[in-house]
C-alpha positions in Angstrom: -34.0 13.9 5.9 -32.8 13.4 9.5 -30.7 10.6 11.0 -31.1 10.0 14.7 -28.5 7.3 15.5 -30.6 4.3 14.6 -33.8 5.3 16.5 -37.1 6.9 15.5 -40.5 7.5 16.7 -41.6 4.3 15.0 -39.6 2.1 17.4 -36.3 1.6 19.2 -34.8 -0.6 16.5 -36.2 1.1 13.4 -35.4 4.3 11.6 -36.7 6.0 8.4 -33.8 4.9 6.2 -34.5 1.2 7.1 -37.9 1.5 5.5 -36.6 2.6 2.1 -35.8 0.2 -0.7 -32.2 -0.5 -1.7 -32.7 1.2 -5.1 -34.0 4.4 -3.5 -31.1 4.5 -1.0 -28.5 4.0 -3.7 -30.1 6.8 -5.7 -29.8 9.1 -2.7 -26.2 8.2 -2.1 -25.3 8.8 -5.8 -26.3 12.5 -5.3 -24.4 13.3 -2.1 -20.7 14.1 -1.4 -18.3 11.3 -0.8 -18.1 12.2 2.8 -21.8 11.8 3.3 -21.8 8.6 1.3 -19.0 7.2 3.4 -20.8 8.1 6.6 -24.0 6.5 5.4 -22.5 3.6 3.4 -23.6 1.1 5.9 -26.8 3.0 6.3 -29.1 3.9 9.1 -28.8 1.8 12.2 -25.4 0.6 11.0 -24.1 4.2 10.2 -21.2 3.7 12.7 -18.5 5.8 10.9 -20.3 9.1 11.4 -21.5 8.8 15.0 -19.7 6.5 17.4 -22.0 4.2 19.3 -20.6 2.4 22.3 -23.1 -0.5 22.0 -22.3 -1.1 18.3 -19.4 -3.3 17.2 -18.5 -4.2 13.7 -17.1 -7.7 13.5 -15.5 -7.1 10.1 -15.3 -4.2 7.6 -14.1 -4.8 4.0 -13.0 -1.7 2.2 -11.3 -1.0 -1.2 -9.6 2.3 -1.4 -8.4 3.9 -4.6 -5.3 6.1 -4.2 -6.7 8.9 -6.3 -7.9 12.4 -5.5 -8.5 13.0 -1.8 -10.5 9.8 -1.1 -8.0 8.6 1.5 -8.1 11.9 3.3 -11.9 11.6 3.6 -12.0 7.9 4.6 -9.0 8.0 6.9 -10.4 10.2 9.6 -13.7 8.2 9.6 -11.9 4.9 10.0 -9.6 6.3 12.7 -12.5 7.6 14.8 -14.4 4.3 14.5 -11.3 2.4 15.6 -10.4 4.8 18.4 -14.0 4.6 19.8 -13.9 0.8 19.7 -16.6 0.5 17.1 -14.4 -1.2 14.5 -12.3 -4.2 15.5 -11.5 -6.1 12.3 -10.5 -4.3 9.1 -10.0 -5.8 5.6 -8.3 -3.1 3.6 -7.3 -3.1 -0.1 -5.4 -0.4 -1.8 -6.4 -0.8 -5.4 -5.1 0.9 -8.6 -7.1 1.9 -11.6 -4.1 1.8 -13.9 -3.4 -1.0 -16.3 -0.3 -3.1 -15.5 1.5 -1.8 -18.6 1.2 1.8 -17.3 2.6 1.0 -13.9 6.2 2.1 -14.1 8.7 2.5 -11.3 7.7 6.2 -10.8 4.0 5.3 -10.5 4.6 2.5 -8.0 6.9 4.7 -5.9 4.1 7.3 -5.8 1.6 4.6 -4.8 4.0 3.5 -2.0 4.4 7.0 -0.7 0.6 7.5 -0.6 0.1 4.3 1.3 2.9 5.2 3.7 1.4 8.6 4.2 -2.0 7.2 4.8 -0.8 4.9 7.6 1.4 7.6 9.1 -1.6 10.0 9.2 -4.0 7.4 10.7 -1.9 5.0 12.8 -5.0 3.5 14.4 -5.8 1.9 11.1 -2.6 -0.1 11.2 -3.4 -1.7 14.5 -6.8 -2.8 13.4 -5.7 -4.4 10.1 -6.4 -8.2 9.8 -6.2 -8.4 6.0 -4.2 -6.1 3.7 -4.1 -6.1 -0.1 -1.6 -3.9 -2.1 -1.7 -3.4 -5.8 1.3 -2.1 -7.8 3.3 -0.7 -5.0 7.1 -0.6 -5.2 9.0 -1.4 -2.0 12.4 0.0 -3.1 12.2 3.0 -0.8 9.5 1.9 1.6 10.0 0.2 5.0 7.7 -2.7 4.4 9.1 -4.8 7.2 8.4 -2.1 9.8 4.8 -1.6 8.6 3.8 -5.2 8.2 5.7 -6.9 11.1 6.3 -4.2 13.7 3.0 -2.2 13.4 0.3 -4.6 11.9 0.0 -6.8 15.0 -3.3 -8.3 14.0 -2.5 -8.9 10.3 -3.7 -12.4 9.3 -3.7 -12.2 5.5 -1.4 -10.4 3.1 -2.0 -10.1 -0.7 0.7 -8.6 -2.9 0.2 -7.7 -6.5 3.0 -5.9 -8.3 4.0 -4.9 -11.8 6.6 -6.4 -14.0 9.1 -3.7 -13.0 9.1 -4.7 -9.3 12.6 -5.2 -7.9 11.5 -7.2 -4.8 13.9 -10.2 -4.9 13.7 -11.6 -1.3 10.8 -12.0 1.0 11.4 -13.5 4.5 8.7 -14.1 7.2 9.7 -15.2 10.7 7.1 -16.2 13.3 4.5 -14.1 11.5 1.0 -15.3 12.3 -0.7 -14.5 9.1 -3.7 -16.6 8.1 -2.4 -16.7 4.5 0.1 -15.0 2.2 -1.0 -14.7 -1.4 1.8 -13.6 -3.8 -0.1 -12.7 -6.9 2.6 -11.1 -9.1 6.2 -10.6 -8.1 8.2 -11.2 -11.2 11.6 -10.5 -9.7 11.1 -12.5 -6.5 14.0 -15.0 -6.2 13.9 -16.2 -2.6 11.0 -16.8 -0.2 11.4 -18.0 3.3 8.6 -18.5 5.8 9.5 -19.6 9.3 6.5 -20.5 11.4 2.8 -19.9 10.7 -0.5 -20.5 12.6 -3.4 -21.5 10.5 -5.5 -24.6 9.6 -4.8 -24.8 5.9 -2.1 -23.9 3.3 -0.5 -20.7 4.5 0.9 -19.7 1.1 -0.3 -19.2 -2.5 2.0 -18.4 -5.3 0.9 -16.8 -8.5 3.2 -15.2 -11.1 6.7 -15.6 -9.7 8.8 -16.6 -12.8 12.1 -15.9 -11.1 11.5 -17.8 -7.9 14.4 -20.3 -7.5 14.6 -20.8 -3.7 11.8 -21.6 -1.3 12.0 -22.4 2.5 8.9 -23.5 4.5 9.6 -24.1 8.1 6.9 -24.9 10.7 6.0 -27.2 13.6 2.5 -28.1 12.8 0.1 -27.2 15.6 -3.0 -29.2 16.6 -5.3 -27.2 14.3 -3.2 -27.5 11.1 -4.6 -30.0 8.6 -1.8 -29.9 6.1 -1.8 -29.2 2.4 -0.7 -30.4 -1.0 2.6 -28.8 -2.0 1.5 -28.7 -5.7 -1.5 -26.5 -4.7 0.9 -24.0 -3.2 3.4 -24.0 -6.1 0.8 -24.2 -8.8 2.5 -23.0 -12.0 5.9 -22.4 -10.4 8.4 -24.2 -12.5 11.7 -22.4 -11.8 12.6 -23.8 -8.3 16.2 -24.9 -7.9 16.4 -25.2 -4.1 13.5 -26.4 -1.8 13.7 -26.7 1.9 10.9 -28.2 4.1 11.3 -28.3 7.8 8.8 -30.0 10.2 10.4 -29.1 13.5 10.1 -32.6 14.9 6.3 -32.6 14.8 3.9 -34.2 12.4 4.3 -33.9 8.6 2.2 -31.1 7.2 2.4 -32.3 3.6 -0.4 -34.3 2.2 0.6 -37.3 0.1 1.0 -36.8 -3.7 3.3 -37.8 -6.4 2.7 -37.2 -10.1 1.2 -33.7 -9.4 4.7 -32.5 -8.3 6.5 -33.5 -11.5 5.9 -30.2 -13.2 6.8 -27.9 -10.3 9.9 -30.0 -9.5 11.1 -30.0 -13.1 14.2 -27.9 -12.4 14.8 -28.8 -8.8 18.5 -29.3 -8.0 18.6 -29.4 -4.2 15.9 -30.9 -1.9 16.2 -30.5 1.9 13.9 -32.2 4.4 14.7 -31.1 7.9 13.7 -32.1 11.4 11.8 -35.4 10.6 10.9 -37.1 13.8 13.3 -39.9 14.6 10.8 -42.7 14.7 9.2 -41.8 11.4 9.7 -44.0 8.4 11.8 -42.2 5.8 10.8 -44.1 2.7 8.0 -41.6 1.9 10.7 -39.2 0.8 11.4 -41.4 -2.1 8.2 -40.1 -3.7 9.6 -36.6 -3.8 12.7 -37.8 -5.4 10.7 -39.7 -8.0 8.9 -36.5 -8.8 12.3 -34.6 -9.0 14.8 -36.8 -10.9 16.9 -33.8 -11.6 17.8 -33.3 -7.9 21.6 -33.6 -7.5 21.8 -33.0 -3.7 19.3 -34.6 -1.3 19.5 -33.6 2.4 17.5 -35.4 5.1 17.7 -34.2 8.8 16.4 -36.4 11.5 15.0 -34.8 14.7 15.5 -36.2 18.2 16.0 -34.1 21.2 15.8 -35.7 24.7 15.6 -32.2 26.1 12.1 -31.8 24.7 9.7 -33.4 27.1 6.6 -35.0 25.5 4.2 -33.8 28.2 0.6 -32.8 28.4 1.4 -29.1 27.6 3.2 -30.1 24.4 0.4 -32.4 23.4 -2.1 -29.5 23.8 -0.1 -27.4 21.4 0.8 -30.1 18.9 -1.2 -33.0 17.7 0.0 -36.6 18.0 2.9 -37.5 15.8 1.7 -39.9 13.1 4.0 -41.9 10.9 3.7 -40.7 7.3 1.2 -42.7 5.1 2.7 -42.0 1.7 2.6 -45.2 -0.4 5.9 -45.3 -2.3 5.0 -48.2 -4.7 2.0 -46.3 -6.2 4.2 -43.7 -8.0 7.3 -44.2 -10.0 8.5 -42.3 -13.0 11.2 -44.8 -13.9 13.4 -41.9 -15.0 17.1 -42.1 -14.1 18.0 -40.0 -11.1 20.7 -37.5 -11.4 21.3 -37.6 -7.6 25.0 -37.2 -6.8 25.1 -36.5 -3.1 23.0 -37.8 -0.2 23.3 -36.2 3.3 21.7 -37.7 6.4 21.9 -35.3 9.4 21.2 -36.9 12.8 22.3 -40.3 11.5 22.0 -43.4 13.6 22.2 -47.0 12.6 18.5 -47.5 13.0 16.8 -49.9 10.7 14.5 -47.3 9.1 17.5 -45.1 8.3 19.6 -47.9 6.9 16.7 -49.2 4.7 16.1 -45.6 3.4 19.8 -45.1 2.5 20.0 -48.5 0.8 16.9 -47.7 -1.2 18.3 -44.4 -2.4 21.6 -46.0 -3.3 19.9 -48.7 -5.4 17.8 -46.2 -7.2 20.6 -43.6 -7.8 23.2 -44.8 -10.3 25.0 -41.4 -10.3 25.4 -41.3 -6.5 29.0 -40.4 -5.6 28.9 -39.1 -2.1 27.1 -40.3 1.1 27.5 -37.9 4.0 26.4 -39.2 7.5 26.4 -36.5 10.2 25.8 -36.5 13.9 23.1 -34.5 15.5 23.9 -30.7 15.8 25.0 -29.7 19.2 22.3 -28.8 21.8 23.3 -27.5 25.2 20.2 -28.9 26.9 20.7 -32.3 25.4 24.4 -32.2 26.4 23.3 -31.7 30.0 21.0 -34.8 29.8 24.1 -36.7 28.5 25.3 -36.7 32.1 22.4 -38.8 33.3 22.6 -42.6 33.8 22.7 -44.7 30.7 19.1 -45.9 31.2 17.9 -42.3 30.7 20.0 -41.5 27.7 19.2 -42.3 24.0 19.0 -46.0 23.1 22.3 -47.3 21.6 20.8 -47.7 18.2 19.9 -44.0 18.2 23.5 -42.9 18.7 25.9 -41.7 16.0 28.6 -44.4 15.5 31.7 -43.7 17.5 35.2 -44.8 16.5 36.4 -46.7 13.5 34.9 -50.1 14.5 31.4 -48.8 14.7 31.7 -46.9 11.5 33.0 -49.9 9.7 30.0 -51.8 10.8 27.7 -49.2 9.2 29.7 -49.3 6.0 29.2 -53.1 5.8 25.5 -52.7 6.6 25.1 -50.3 3.7 27.5 -51.6 1.0 28.5 -55.0 2.1 32.0 -56.4 2.4 33.3 -54.7 -0.8 32.8 -51.0 -0.9 31.8 -49.4 -4.2 34.8 -47.7 -5.8 32.5 -44.9 -7.1 30.9 -44.1 -3.7 32.7 -41.9 -1.1 31.2 -42.4 2.4 31.9 -39.6 4.9 31.2 -39.5 8.6 31.0 -36.1 10.2 31.0 -35.8 14.0 29.4 -32.7 15.3 
């Protein structure tokens, strides 16, 4: 039987393979070598791996590769050639393992890692074409994962990690990595996960089996395309979190309202930090998170206001309009006693929404002992603006209280004429 690059005497767009039924084609492929099967796996007019065709472009190829025998040595050259000739632009590659989880010890996973590393080293073109990568039971102890994923995989949009109970990966940090989504399926020793910046329209993260995860940081300025997500959908069965930080970078909130759904995943939370909430936003919505996490002992809220950031057309093209949060506080209350001992407000100003928020927390937290009010962190660009005429500076009510008199006024606004003997109020100038 003869292949002639997708053309035959019967017509320009037809060949002899295209006339055969699927069953017959599969029967033929079952009797040939793996090389021939790989070359004809997309069959006939789509047989691009064997013979490069400049007019053919594959929008996406999904491939599962078992790290056994010499399969990777056969498939690697075919993929490399297709990528080098420009035929293949988008590769979804999964390295899968036929072993059972109980059989995947450290030695086996290190071997898997060396095979994967060797594959990418031998066929570097594959790395640059990857948009989605799945790794099963690979140990990162002696493997430069950061270099591969973040320095080499420039097109990577989705990363799936599945590991065995013996994995020692404890910290995973992503900074300005434009993945479509990160799915952590099984990392039993993972303790800390930090993702700073993502570009996608939905939830960027999915957590599976992470029984040791105690610290999670999600930091992002939501772009115009981002619709937000429910935090409970991301955390799912994660019940070991002690420290949670969410930073909105002064833009819209990317959390969708919820309450009771968070009670289970917040069961052991001890510190909750909400950073860079736009200065004009209401802060009472944060009470819902405290209601879902009555075990929190330290609650940190950071307000965002930078005069040096110009709200012009270019910014509005990248980020959607800032919308005040629509969380309804009255619809959810556990009526459990809060264990909250310390409240910190960074970027404090005697604005009504901030004062109302602090009073509400104080009334709801009988164990509160420390209230820390901090000025905005220093910013060189904002300091330069400080030299402008008063009319172009921040409004007075947006400024941190200066001097003893102004601070005494704030104390009276919060606790009245007689300060509580159990509450220590601390002002911190930056």
